[in-house]
C-alpha positions as CSV (number, residue, x, y, z in Angstrom):
1,M,-19.8,35.6,15.3
2,S,-20.2,33.4,12.2
3,T,-23.6,33.5,10.6
4,A,-25.8,31.1,8.8
5,A,-28.9,30.8,6.7
6,V,-31.0,27.7,5.8
7,I,-32.8,27.2,2.4
8,I,-35.5,24.6,2.7
9,I,-36.3,23.4,-0.8
10,G,-39.5,21.5,-1.6
11,N,-43.0,22.0,-2.9
12,E,-44.2,19.4,-0.3
13,I,-43.1,21.7,2.5
14,L,-44.9,24.7,1.0
15,S,-48.1,22.7,0.4
16,G,-48.2,21.7,4.1
17,R,-48.2,17.9,3.2
18,T,-44.8,17.5,4.8
19,R,-43.7,19.2,8.0
20,D,-40.0,20.3,8.1
21,A,-38.1,18.7,10.9
22,N,-34.6,19.8,9.9
23,L,-34.7,23.4,11.0
24,P,-34.9,22.7,14.8
25,F,-32.0,20.3,14.5
26,L,-29.9,22.7,12.4
27,G,-30.7,25.6,14.7
28,K,-29.6,23.7,17.8
29,R,-26.4,22.3,16.3
30,L,-25.3,25.6,14.9
31,A,-25.9,27.3,18.2
32,E,-23.8,24.7,19.9
33,L,-21.0,25.5,17.4
34,G,-21.3,29.2,18.1
35,I,-22.8,30.0,14.6
36,N,-25.8,32.4,14.6
37,L,-28.6,31.2,12.4
38,L,-30.1,34.5,11.1
39,E,-32.5,33.6,8.3
40,V,-34.5,30.8,6.8
41,S,-36.3,30.5,3.5
42,I,-38.7,27.9,2.3
43,I,-38.8,27.8,-1.5
44,P,-40.3,25.7,-4.3
45,D,-38.6,23.2,-6.5
46,D,-38.0,25.9,-9.1
47,E,-34.6,26.3,-10.7
48,Q,-34.4,30.0,-11.0
49,T,-35.7,30.5,-7.4
50,I,-33.0,28.2,-6.1
51,I,-30.3,30.0,-8.1
52,N,-31.4,33.4,-6.9
53,T,-31.7,32.5,-3.3
54,V,-28.4,30.6,-3.1
55,N,-26.6,33.5,-4.8
56,Q,-28.2,36.0,-2.5
57,Y,-27.5,34.1,0.7
58,R,-23.9,33.0,0.0
59,Q,-22.9,36.7,-0.3
60,R,-24.7,37.6,3.0
61,F,-23.9,34.8,5.4
62,T,-20.8,32.9,6.5
63,Y,-22.5,29.5,5.8
64,V,-25.5,28.5,3.8
65,F,-27.3,25.1,4.1
66,T,-29.8,23.8,1.6
67,T,-32.1,20.9,2.4
68,G,-34.0,18.7,0.0
69,G,-34.1,18.0,-3.7
70,I,-31.0,15.9,-4.2
71,G,-32.6,12.5,-4.7
72,P,-33.1,10.4,-7.9
73,T,-36.5,11.7,-9.2
74,H,-37.3,14.3,-11.9
75,D,-38.2,17.0,-9.4
76,D,-34.9,16.7,-7.4
77,I,-33.3,19.7,-9.0
78,S,-31.3,21.2,-6.2
79,T,-27.9,19.9,-7.4
80,V,-28.2,21.2,-10.9
81,S,-29.6,24.5,-9.6
82,V,-26.8,25.1,-7.1
83,A,-24.2,24.2,-9.8
84,K,-25.8,26.9,-12.1
85,A,-25.7,29.4,-9.2
86,F,-21.9,29.0,-9.2
87,N,-21.8,28.6,-13.0
88,I,-20.1,25.2,-12.6
89,P,-20.9,22.1,-14.7
90,L,-21.9,18.8,-13.3
91,E,-19.8,15.6,-13.7
92,I,-20.2,12.0,-12.7
93,N,-18.1,12.0,-9.5
94,S,-16.1,8.7,-9.2
95,E,-16.0,8.9,-5.4
96,A,-19.8,9.3,-5.3
97,V,-20.2,6.4,-7.7
98,G,-18.1,4.3,-5.4
99,Y,-20.3,5.1,-2.4
100,L,-23.4,4.0,-4.4
101,E,-21.7,0.8,-5.7
102,N,-20.8,-0.2,-2.1
103,Y,-24.4,0.4,-1.0
104,Y,-26.5,-1.1,-3.8
105,E,-26.4,-4.7,-5.1
106,A,-24.2,-5.2,-8.1
107,G,-25.9,-4.3,-11.4
108,T,-28.7,-2.3,-9.7
109,I,-27.4,1.2,-10.2
110,N,-29.8,2.5,-12.9
111,N,-29.8,6.0,-14.4
112,A,-32.0,7.3,-11.6
113,R,-29.5,6.2,-8.9
114,L,-26.6,7.4,-11.0
115,K,-28.2,10.8,-11.0
116,M,-27.2,11.1,-7.3
117,A,-23.5,10.8,-8.3
118,H,-23.8,13.9,-10.6
119,I,-21.8,16.5,-8.6
120,P,-20.6,20.0,-9.5
121,V,-17.0,20.0,-10.6
122,G,-14.6,20.8,-7.8
123,A,-17.2,20.2,-5.0
124,T,-16.3,18.5,-1.8
125,L,-18.5,15.5,-1.0
126,I,-20.5,15.2,2.3
127,K,-20.6,11.5,3.2
128,N,-24.0,9.9,3.8
129,P,-23.6,7.0,6.3
130,I,-27.2,5.9,6.0
131,S,-28.2,5.7,2.3
132,A,-24.9,6.4,0.6
133,A,-25.9,9.2,-1.8
134,P,-23.7,12.1,-0.8
135,G,-24.3,15.8,-0.4
136,F,-21.7,18.3,-1.3
137,Q,-20.0,21.6,-0.4
138,L,-19.3,24.5,-2.8
139,E,-17.4,27.3,-1.0
140,N,-19.7,28.2,1.9
141,V,-22.8,26.4,0.6
142,F,-23.6,23.0,2.0
143,V,-26.2,21.0,0.0
144,L,-27.9,18.4,2.0
145,P,-30.9,16.0,1.6
146,G,-34.3,16.5,3.1
147,V,-34.7,13.3,5.2
148,P,-34.2,14.2,8.8
149,E,-32.5,11.0,9.9
150,I,-30.0,11.3,7.0
151,I,-29.3,15.0,7.4
152,Q,-28.6,14.5,11.1
153,A,-26.1,11.7,10.4
154,M,-24.4,13.8,7.7
155,F,-24.1,16.9,9.8
156,D,-21.6,15.2,12.1
157,G,-19.3,14.8,9.0
158,I,-19.2,18.5,8.3
159,S,-19.1,20.1,11.8
160,D,-15.3,20.2,11.7
161,R,-15.5,22.3,8.5
162,L,-17.5,25.0,10.3
163,V,-15.7,27.8,12.3
164,G,-17.9,29.4,15.0
165,G,-17.4,31.0,18.3
166,P,-18.5,30.4,21.8
167,P,-21.7,28.2,21.9
168,V,-25.0,30.1,22.2
169,L,-26.5,29.2,25.6
170,T,-30.3,29.1,26.2
171,R,-32.5,29.3,29.3
172,T,-36.3,29.3,29.4
173,I,-39.0,30.3,31.8
174,A,-42.7,29.6,31.3
175,T,-45.1,31.8,33.3
176,D,-48.8,32.2,33.6
177,L,-48.5,36.0,33.1
178,R,-49.6,37.7,29.9
179,E,-47.2,39.5,27.6
180,S,-48.9,42.8,28.3
181,I,-48.2,42.5,32.0
182,L,-44.5,41.6,31.5
183,A,-43.7,43.9,28.6
184,E,-42.5,47.0,30.5
185,G,-40.3,45.0,32.9
186,L,-38.8,42.9,30.2
187,E,-37.9,46.0,28.2
188,I,-36.0,47.4,31.2
189,I,-34.1,44.1,31.6
190,Q,-33.3,43.9,27.9
191,N,-31.9,47.4,27.9
192,Q,-29.7,46.5,30.9
193,Y,-28.3,43.4,29.1
194,P,-28.2,44.0,25.3
195,E,-25.8,41.1,24.9
196,V,-28.6,38.7,26.0
197,A,-31.5,38.2,23.5
198,I,-34.8,37.9,25.3
199,G,-37.7,36.4,23.3
200,S,-41.3,36.4,24.5
201,Y,-43.6,33.7,23.0
202,P,-47.3,33.4,24.1
203,Y,-48.8,30.0,24.5
204,F,-52.3,28.5,25.2
205,R,-52.4,25.0,26.5
206,M,-54.8,23.1,28.7
207,G,-57.0,26.1,28.9
208,R,-54.3,28.4,30.2
209,L,-52.7,31.4,28.6
210,G,-49.1,32.3,29.4
211,V,-45.7,33.2,28.0
212,N,-42.5,31.3,27.3
213,L,-39.5,33.6,27.9
214,V,-36.4,32.4,26.1
215,M,-33.0,34.0,26.9
216,R,-30.0,33.4,24.6
217,S,-26.4,34.5,24.9
218,T,-22.8,33.3,24.6
219,L,-22.1,34.9,28.1
220,S,-23.2,32.5,30.8
221,A,-22.7,34.9,33.7
222,N,-25.0,37.6,32.1
223,L,-27.5,34.9,31.0
224,D,-27.7,33.8,34.7
225,R,-28.3,37.4,35.8
226,V,-31.0,37.9,33.3
227,Y,-32.7,34.6,34.3
228,K,-32.7,35.7,38.0
229,D,-34.0,39.2,37.1
230,I,-36.9,37.7,35.1
231,E,-37.7,35.3,38.0
232,C,-37.9,38.3,40.3
233,L,-40.0,40.2,37.8
234,I,-42.5,37.4,37.6
235,H,-42.8,37.1,41.4
236,Q,-43.1,40.9,41.8
237,L,-46.0,40.9,39.3
238,G,-47.8,38.1,41.2
239,G,-47.1,35.5,38.5
240,E,-46.3,31.8,38.7
241,I,-43.4,30.0,37.2
242,I,-44.8,27.0,35.4
243,S,-41.5,25.6,34.3
244,A,-37.9,26.6,34.0
245,E,-34.7,25.2,32.4
């Protein structure tokens, strides 16, 4: 299976002032394409950190996606940092300039806006149907903005560049049982079906403790068997199924 990693770039994410909304979207879309998202890093707007992380990840994973830091301000340094990771210079990309000229009023493209047309030499642009400023692809690294609405619109333009496998299917059961009660039975089921990933995630809501059980696999038949086995386990242990999907 193809693998992927996401690098979330931004001091505002690390500070807690901004909540990242891109990871759930990317995880879901990659799973649909049969690409296994294996690792995520949240890093600051620091050139050397970006360079080191990109170079590490592009060697380890089939695809790498960076989000954030490609805007017009002084702290948007992702483009230049990724270019340095590949040891490639930037250029004013005429195609990117054309996108900006079609979007902004004539005569309003200042140096800050023109910065968004500085692209590494040889990179393939990723079109931005919302605000014009493109992202880009260098080999297996896809450099995207941080605004969720924009990244979601742009992802459709690169999905045909990604080679995955069968989609990763997911089923979920929420129960009022505690993890400690379920643990032994879940381990037995997991050992019987190693090709199905079973995750156990405790919750506390409306004064009730319980567990969300998430099953993921590319094999629908085995996923259904695991789902039924977990249903049976919950009933055998005297638990209640709160929700299932």
